C-alpha positions, 0 to 999 in steps of 0.5 A: 544512513538514510536517517540523519542524526537530526531526524534520529534523535526525536524517535526516542520521545515518539509515542504512538497515537491513533484513533479508531472510530470505525463501528465495525472495528470497535464493536466487532473486529477488536473483540475478535483480534483480542481473542486471536492475539492470546494464541500467539506465543509470548516469545514471538517478536511482533515484527515477525507477525507483521512480516509474515502477513506481508509475505502472505500477500506477496506470495498470493501476488506472485502466484497470480502473476505466474498464472496471469502475467498480462491480466488475460487469464480471466478472458472468455475462452482463455485458460483460467487461473485454478480455483485453488489459487482463489481459495489460497488468496482468500485465506492469505488475505484474511490471515494477513489482515488478522496479523496486521491487526494483532501485531500492535496488540502483541507488542503491548503484551510483550512490552516491546512496542517501539517506533521501529515496530510502527515504522516496520508495520506502516512501511510494509502497509504502504507497499501492500496497499498497491499489491491488494488491488494488483492481485484483485484485478486478476479476477476480471482481467483486461481481456474479458470483453465488456466485463473487463478492466482496461490497464488505464482503469487499473492504473487510476484505481491503484493510484486512488488507493495509494493516495488514500493511504498517503492521505492518512499519514499526511493527516498525521503529519499535520495533526499528530494523530493517526485516524485509522481509515474506515475503508481499510476494514471494509475493503479487507473483508470485502476482498476476502469475500470476493476471492471466496465468491470467485472460487465458488462461481468461477470467473466466467460468472463475472462476464454476465451482467448483474443487472442489464449493462452493469457488471461486477467489475463496475460494482467493485471499482465503484466500491473501491473508489467510493470508499476512498473518495466518499469515506477516507478523503472526507474523513481526512479533510474533516480532521484537518479542518477541525485541527485548524479551527482548534489551532492544534495543527503541527504545521502553521504554514500552508506550505509546510502542511502541503509539503508531503503531497508534492512528491507523490503528486509529481510522481503521479503526473510523471507516471500518467504522462508516461502511460498516456503518451508512450509511443508503444503503449507501455501500460497496455504492453506491460500492465503488471510491470508498470503497476508494480513500479507505481506501487514501489515508487509510491511506497518509497515516497510514503515511507519517507513521509512516515519517518518525518511525521514520526520524528516531527521533522520537515518533509522533503519537497522533492524525492530524489527518485523523481529525477531519474524517473523524469529523465526516463519519462522524457526519453520515452514519450519523445520517442528517443527510446524507440524499441528500448522503452520496454527494456527500460521499464524493466530496468526502472522497475528492478532498480526502484524495487532494489532501491526500496528494499535497500532503503527498508533494510538500512533504515531497519538496521539503523533504528534497531541499532539506535534503540538497542533492539533486534528487528525480529527478536525480543532480545536486547542488543548491546550498545555498539 
């Protein structure tokens, strides 16, 4: 039981509160999603739509991992990823985006909206937030000469994306309102277009500068980071400051307001120390494995914050997974692990993934029992 009775009880009074002010979403995309959701049969549970979208993103990632484990396939002279993979990635990315956009609408159509559905949706979103950039990196790779991305740059970009996602839920933790970030819709449509463009022109086209000394990876990375730093972060801080001025913040003390940021900040510090000071340059040796671990750990920390803001309970200061991670990082950078550093990374990544999946399954079961509903069915369950 990951959720205690004290945290579980307030879920009965939880009401979903979100604001979408993105003009692209309000004036264009919402009309599209309202049409698409009408196609979905009424007997399908909303969580099936959510989970199907997540599986599409995961399958795309697994295919790219199979053809390009070390992010070298896009390098000059290397055997490139087949074009059909990029077409599949574009289709899967857009369909997953569509399913993620209509699952809530379908829940209201079927009168099956519940806190479990929101947690299921946002919990999976916290994981896919890392999978999106990890898949996109395969277009440019880290063995493409001047046009390539270094593993450290991949790590920093992934961290920025994850922190941007985290900030949205930290904002709701303090304001009680989820302000949907503008960057999400823009990034989803942009990634779909980039996959299509890659399928049409091939990865070799990205080895040539768009203008002298400026390559497509530079533009894309600047765009991704810019959306986070120039759109999402200012939007979050504006809403926090506005709530403070209007005295509507849920947490009056600065300590409690910043509490959800302690664990992700410490997580970033530990992972950065490992990446920078690793004796065997672990990030360069296993970029995909290391970045997957980063995404899983951030997702688990974020899920716990989401539960706290949904139940209006105090966030934990120190996530227990940070203890074994700190031990591993200390042993690694001190050189004590020696040749065992890479196998240790494999073990830590596998352990973190299993722990995260176990957490999600157990929380889902606990909430479904609490609300007398099923996760993937519209049928009501009898009280145990």
